[in-house]
C-alpha positions in Angstrom: 0.0 0.0 0.0 1.3 3.5 -0.9 1.7 6.1 1.8 -0.9 8.8 2.7 -1.8 11.3 0.0 -1.1 14.1 2.5 1.1 14.1 5.5 -1.0 16.3 7.7 -4.5 17.9 7.5 -5.2 21.1 9.4 -8.7 22.5 9.9 -9.3 25.8 11.6 -12.4 27.7 12.8 -12.5 31.4 13.3 -14.6 31.9 16.4 -16.3 34.9 18.0 -18.8 34.0 20.7 -19.3 30.5 19.5 -19.8 28.7 22.8 -22.9 26.9 21.4 -21.1 25.6 18.4 -17.5 24.9 19.6 -17.8 21.3 20.7 -20.0 20.3 17.8 -17.4 21.7 15.4 -14.6 19.8 17.1 -16.7 16.6 17.1 -17.3 16.9 13.4 -13.6 17.7 12.7 -12.5 14.7 14.8 -14.8 12.3 13.0 -13.5 13.7 9.7 -9.9 13.5 10.7 -10.2 9.9 11.9 -11.9 8.9 8.6 -9.2 10.6 6.6 -6.5 8.6 8.5 -8.5 5.4 8.1 -8.7 5.9 4.4 -5.0 6.6 4.1 -5.7 10.1 2.8 -3.7 11.8 5.6 -1.2 10.6 8.2 -2.3 13.0 10.9 -4.5 16.0 11.5 -5.0 19.0 13.8 -7.9 21.3 14.8 -7.3 25.0 15.4 -9.6 27.3 17.2 -9.0 31.0 16.6 -10.7 32.8 19.5 -11.3 36.3 18.2 -11.6 38.0 21.7 -14.9 36.3 22.5 -16.9 37.7 25.4 -18.7 34.4 26.2 -17.3 31.0 27.2 -15.5 30.3 23.9 -12.0 30.9 25.3 -12.6 28.7 28.3 -14.1 25.9 26.3 -11.3 26.1 23.7 -8.6 25.8 26.4 -10.4 22.9 28.0 -10.6 21.1 24.7 -6.9 21.7 24.0 -6.0 20.3 27.4 -8.0 17.2 26.8 -6.9 16.6 23.1 -3.4 16.9 21.8 -4.8 17.6 18.3 -6.6 20.8 19.4 -4.6 24.0 19.1 -6.0 27.4 20.4 -5.0 30.9 19.2 -6.3 33.7 21.4 -6.7 37.3 20.0 -6.4 39.9 22.9 -8.5 42.3 20.7 -11.2 41.5 18.1 -9.6 41.3 14.7 -12.7 40.3 12.6 -12.7 37.6 10.0 -9.6 38.7 8.1 -7.4 38.8 11.1 -8.8 35.4 12.3 -8.2 33.7 9.0 -4.6 35.0 8.9 -4.0 33.7 12.4 -5.5 30.3 11.5 -3.3 29.9 8.4 -0.3 31.0 10.3 -0.9 28.5 13.1 -1.6 25.6 10.7 1.2 23.1 10.3 -0.5 20.7 7.8 0.5 20.5 4.1 -3.3 20.9 3.3 -5.4 23.4 5.3 -9.2 23.8 5.5 -10.9 26.9 6.8 -14.6 27.0 7.7 -17.1 28.4 10.2 -17.9 26.9 13.6 -21.6 26.6 12.7 -20.7 23.9 10.1 -22.4 25.4 7.1 -21.9 22.1 5.1 -21.7 18.4 5.6 -18.1 17.7 6.7 -18.0 14.6 4.6 -17.8 16.9 1.6 -14.2 17.4 2.6 -13.5 13.8 1.3 -14.6 15.0 -2.1 -12.6 18.2 -1.9 -9.4 16.2 -1.0 -10.1 13.9 -3.9 -10.6 16.8 -6.3 -7.4 18.4 -5.1 -5.5 15.3 -5.8 -7.1 14.4 -9.1 -7.0 17.9 -10.7 -3.8 18.9 -9.0 -5.6 21.9 -7.5 -4.0 24.4 -5.3 -7.3 25.5 -3.8 -10.6 23.7 -3.7 -13.5 26.0 -2.8 -17.2 25.2 -2.5 -20.2 27.1 -3.5 -23.8 26.8 -2.1 -26.4 25.1 -4.3 -29.3 26.9 -2.5 -28.8 29.9 -0.3 -32.4 31.0 0.3 -32.4 29.5 3.8 -30.3 32.5 4.9 -32.7 35.1 3.6 -33.0 36.9 0.3 -31.2 40.0 1.4 -28.0 38.1 1.8 -28.6 36.2 -1.5 -28.8 39.5 -3.3 -25.8 40.9 -1.5 -23.7 37.9 -2.4 -24.8 38.0 -6.0 -23.7 41.6 -6.5 -20.5 41.0 -4.5 -19.5 38.2 -6.8 -20.2 40.5 -9.8 -18.0 43.2 -8.1 -15.1 40.7 -7.8 -15.4 39.8 -11.4 -15.6 43.5 -12.5 -12.6 44.7 -10.4 -10.3 41.8 -10.9 -11.5 39.9 -13.9 -11.9 36.7 -11.9 -15.1 34.7 -12.1 -16.0 32.7 -9.0 -19.2 31.3 -7.6 -19.9 32.3 -4.0 -16.4 33.6 -3.4 -17.1 34.3 0.3 -18.4 30.9 1.3 -16.4 29.5 4.2 -15.1 26.3 2.6 -11.5 26.8 1.4 -9.2 23.8 1.1 -5.7 25.2 0.5 -2.3 23.6 -0.1 0.5 25.0 2.1 2.4 25.9 -1.1 -0.3 28.6 -1.7 0.3 30.2 1.7 4.0 30.4 1.0 3.3 32.5 -2.2 0.2 34.5 -1.2 0.6 37.3 1.3 -2.9 38.2 2.7 -3.5 41.7 4.0 -7.2 42.1 4.5 -8.5 42.4 8.0 -12.2 42.2 7.1 -14.4 39.8 5.1 -12.7 40.7 1.8 -10.0 38.2 2.7 -11.8 35.3 1.0 -11.8 37.1 -2.3 -8.2 38.3 -1.8 -7.1 34.6 -1.3 -9.0 33.4 -4.4 -8.0 36.3 -6.7 -4.4 36.2 -5.6 -4.1 32.5 -6.4 -5.8 32.8 -9.8 -3.6 35.8 -10.7 -0.5 33.9 -9.8 -1.5 31.1 -12.1 -2.6 28.6 -9.5 -5.4 26.1 -10.1 -8.6 26.9 -8.3 -11.4 24.3 -8.4 -14.9 24.9 -7.2 -17.7 22.5 -6.5 -21.3 22.7 -5.1 -22.5 21.6 -1.7 -25.8 21.7 0.2 -25.9 24.6 2.6 -27.1 24.5 6.3 -27.7 28.0 7.6 -26.9 29.1 11.1 -29.6 28.4 13.7 -27.9 29.7 16.8 -25.6 32.7 17.5 -25.2 35.8 15.4 -23.8 36.3 11.9 -22.4 39.7 11.2 -21.3 39.1 7.6 -24.1 41.2 6.0 -24.1 44.1 8.5 -23.6 47.6 6.9 -20.2 48.1 8.6 -18.9 44.8 7.3 -20.1 45.5 3.7 -18.4 49.0 3.8 -15.2 47.5 5.0 -15.3 44.9 2.2 -15.8 47.6 -0.4 -13.0 49.7 1.0 -10.5 46.8 1.1 -11.5 45.7 -2.4 -10.9 49.2 -3.8 -7.7 49.7 -1.9 -6.2 46.3 -3.1 -7.4 46.5 -6.7 -4.1 47.8 -8.1 -2.0 45.4 -6.1 -4.0 42.3 -6.9 -4.4 43.2 -10.6 -0.6 43.5 -10.8 0.0 40.0 -9.7 1.2 37.5 -12.4 2.7 34.1 -12.5 6.5 34.1 -11.9 8.5 33.1 -15.0 10.5 29.9 -14.6 
């Protein structure tokens, strides 16, 4: 039998006040990691919680989980750094050669990661990202917002993606060694995808069923978040459009 496809799989969850979802997220990640090892897809795995200065019991629960399980790693932010800061911390803490970022509320069936890993291997993809088949469960306002946001990314950067801000990004470590992320807000998803595409990397997308949040609070479509996305997109447009594959 040949060795594992990947040496180590890292999954990280940006968390702000996710006490209701934290253990469920770790349970799903543990089940997935054990399955990946059993199928000889990976040799080991780790689960990273990025606690973004939560004000509930998230920090305490995260530390307790890390004390009980060697595979749990916790990063604490002393001040709230929003999604962009949390994602940068998660990628920086990850030690796997393939890294998954997603939300603590588990917006998709974690077994979809098996398919993502298979697609990454078969198509030699640098990033495998998912898009939602049906988003109406989260409300039509956010569906409309996302539709125009994807159009904006295409207009500003010439890159066409479906559902660019969905929290399902499976990334090879080699990508993180070439892409320098700067966004502190929710534009970071698009920054990652656009940077990879501009640098000539292979980005593969596939569809998944979507399970909207039923507990806690999502701030993604708040006016302040949208304004920050637009400001960061505009500020980074020249830098991202100047990226190009390095000549060999």
